[in-house]
RODO-2510 file (C-alpha; in nm, 4 decimals, decimal comma):
residues 149
     n   res          X          Y          Z
     1     x    -1,0150   -14,1431     4,3156
     2     x    -0,7443   -13,8867     4,2368
     3     x    -0,9307   -13,7807     3,9269
     4     x    -1,2486   -13,7379     4,1332
     5     x    -1,0639   -13,5197     4,3898
     6     x    -0,9041   -13,3152     4,1127
     7     x    -1,2409   -13,2586     3,9459
     8     x    -1,3995   -13,1601     4,2792
     9     x    -1,1176   -12,9120     4,3511
    10     x    -1,1436   -12,7638     4,0026
    11     x    -1,5204   -12,7355     4,0374
    12     x    -1,4842   -12,5602     4,3729
    13     x    -1,2179   -12,3259     4,2319
    14     x    -1,4301   -12,2280     3,9311
    15     x    -1,7364   -12,1862     4,1512
    16     x    -1,5492   -11,9493     4,3846
    17     x    -1,3989   -11,7606     4,0910
    18     x    -1,7408   -11,7235     3,9280
    19     x    -1,8910   -11,5942     4,2549
    20     x    -1,6077   -11,3440     4,2983
    21     x    -1,6486   -11,2198     3,9402
    22     x    -2,0267   -11,2002     3,9786
    23     x    -1,9835   -10,9924     4,2975
    24     x    -1,7404   -10,7578     4,1226
    25     x    -1,9759   -10,7155     3,8262
    26     x    -2,2853   -10,6646     4,0413
    27     x    -2,4301   -10,3156     4,0038
    28     x    -2,5172   -10,2040     4,3560
    29     x    -2,7768    -9,9490     4,4588
    30     x    -2,6141    -9,6793     4,6727
    31     x    -2,7702    -9,4420     4,9234
    32     x    -2,5555    -9,1787     5,0920
    33     x    -2,6490    -9,0210     5,4238
    34     x    -2,4397    -8,7126     5,4833
    35     x    -2,4554    -8,3486     5,5897
    36     x    -2,3206    -8,0158     5,4708
    37     x    -2,0090    -8,0813     5,6825
    38     x    -1,9232    -8,3922     5,4755
    39     x    -1,9443    -8,3186     5,1019
    40     x    -1,9504    -8,6255     4,8790
    41     x    -1,7002    -8,6796     4,5983
    42     x    -1,6847    -8,9301     4,3141
    43     x    -2,0568    -8,9078     4,2373
    44     x    -2,0133    -8,8389     3,8653
    45     x    -1,7636    -9,1241     3,8257
    46     x    -1,9984    -9,3706     3,9967
    47     x    -2,3000    -9,2580     3,7927
    48     x    -2,1008    -9,2816     3,4667
    49     x    -2,0596    -9,6503     3,5489
    50     x    -2,4387    -9,6925     3,5548
    51     x    -2,4723    -9,7109     3,9326
    52     x    -2,7773    -9,5441     4,0856
    53     x    -2,6992    -9,3157     4,3801
    54     x    -2,9428    -9,1362     4,6110
    55     x    -2,8067    -8,8577     4,8300
    56     x    -2,9734    -8,7690     5,1602
    57     x    -2,8569    -8,4625     5,3516
    58     x    -2,9284    -8,4461     5,7246
    59     x    -2,9235    -8,0656     5,7061
    60     x    -3,2158    -8,0469     5,4597
    61     x    -3,4743    -8,0574     5,7408
    62     x    -3,3138    -7,7705     5,9319
    63     x    -3,2789    -7,5766     5,6087
    64     x    -3,6483    -7,6186     5,5269
    65     x    -3,7634    -7,5124     5,8739
    66     x    -3,5361    -7,2072     5,8541
    67     x    -3,6887    -7,1126     5,5185
    68     x    -4,0409    -7,1420     5,6580
    69     x    -3,9506    -6,9360     5,9655
    70     x    -3,7553    -6,6700     5,7765
    71     x    -3,8698    -6,3118     5,8338
    72     x    -4,1714    -6,3997     6,0469
    73     x    -4,3124    -6,1068     6,2448
    74     x    -4,2087    -6,0797     6,6125
    75     x    -4,5684    -6,0805     6,7350
    76     x    -4,6967    -6,4337     6,7943
    77     x    -5,0378    -6,3579     6,6433
    78     x    -4,8881    -6,1950     6,3343
    79     x    -4,6376    -6,4811     6,3002
    80     x    -4,9214    -6,7389     6,3146
    81     x    -5,1103    -6,5539     6,0409
    82     x    -4,7993    -6,5203     5,8252
    83     x    -4,7187    -6,8906     5,8691
    84     x    -5,0772    -6,9894     5,7834
    85     x    -5,0516    -6,7830     5,4630
    86     x    -4,7192    -6,9451     5,3722
    87     x    -4,8617    -7,2918     5,4270
    88     x    -5,1727    -7,2071     5,2249
    89     x    -4,9567    -7,0680     4,9437
    90     x    -4,7429    -7,3835     4,9354
    91     x    -5,0420    -7,6166     4,9737
    92     x    -5,0913    -7,9024     5,2207
    93     x    -4,9884    -8,1792     4,9834
    94     x    -4,6816    -7,9921     4,8596
    95     x    -4,5800    -7,9039     5,2163
    96     x    -4,6090    -8,2680     5,3283
    97     x    -4,3967    -8,3722     5,0311
    98     x    -4,1356    -8,1062     5,1115
    99     x    -4,1184    -8,2177     5,4752
   100     x    -4,0963    -8,5822     5,3758
   101     x    -3,8140    -8,5079     5,1316
   102     x    -3,6338    -8,2796     5,3771
   103     x    -3,6319    -8,5383     5,6556
   104     x    -3,5685    -8,8396     5,4309
   105     x    -3,2085    -8,8728     5,5564
   106     x    -3,3336    -8,9355     5,9095
   107     x    -3,6042    -9,1756     5,7888
   108     x    -3,3628    -9,3780     5,5731
   109     x    -3,0925    -9,3751     5,8402
   110     x    -3,3352    -9,5060     6,1009
   111     x    -3,4712    -9,7699     5,8635
   112     x    -3,1208    -9,9094     5,8022
   113     x    -2,9977    -9,8680     6,1590
   114     x    -2,7315    -9,6169     6,0558
   115     x    -2,5656    -9,4882     6,3716
   116     x    -2,3484    -9,2057     6,2380
   117     x    -2,2639    -9,0132     5,9254
   118     x    -2,1361    -8,9926     5,6650
   119     x    -2,2644    -9,3357     5,5716
   120     x    -2,2725    -9,5057     5,2326
   121     x    -2,5453    -9,7714     5,2291
   122     x    -2,5366   -10,0487     4,9692
   123     x    -2,8322   -10,2488     4,8378
   124     x    -3,0965   -10,1294     5,0809
   125     x    -2,8936   -10,1940     5,3949
   126     x    -2,6938   -10,5024     5,2940
   127     x    -2,3755   -10,3171     5,3927
   128     x    -2,2792    -9,9752     5,5267
   129     x    -1,9454    -9,7962     5,4921
   130     x    -1,9017    -9,5281     5,7594
   131     x    -1,6777    -9,2233     5,7481
   132     x    -1,6015    -9,2302     5,3752
   133     x    -1,7224    -8,9484     5,1498
   134     x    -1,5388    -9,0582     4,8340
   135     x    -1,7938    -9,2841     4,6660
   136     x    -1,5358    -9,4608     4,4489
   137     x    -1,3440    -9,5551     4,7665
   138     x    -1,6638    -9,6691     4,9396
   139     x    -1,7544    -9,8827     4,6370
   140     x    -1,4069   -10,0395     4,6375
   141     x    -1,4409   -10,1255     5,0082
   142     x    -1,7867   -10,2721     4,9476
   143     x    -1,6672   -10,4856     4,6571
   144     x    -1,3710   -10,6165     4,8588
   145     x    -1,6149   -10,7098     5,1341
   146     x    -1,8543   -10,8910     4,8968
   147     x    -1,5700   -11,0948     4,7461
   148     x    -1,4304   -11,1909     5,0869
   149     x    -1,7593   -11,2917     5,2510
***
């Protein structure tokens, strides 16, 4: 009976150790939702370790709208014509793509239920680290969480 208990305890120990090591070795997919006010650091270090990172900037949408509106004439009619020419020059498909890309931070944030930024999202919403812009720190917090859960 003692031998059975010892073997069960050893099996449980090795199982937990294997799970902890597997979690530490797991290569997560990272998405960062930030803005110009919160620059991200540690990106190169994370990418050197083979971890894919997508950055989404909440200010990209405002920036794109500002670029489209830049130097429009004061007259409403002239502004409409100028905007129509800009849109035609860019092309409908290209403009839709630019808008989609520019507002991707809001789309992704809504999809994952992100409530504030900066936010580092792991594995398509499995976990979110708020308020951290150093990606190496965010990854460390995530890995501690995966081992402890």
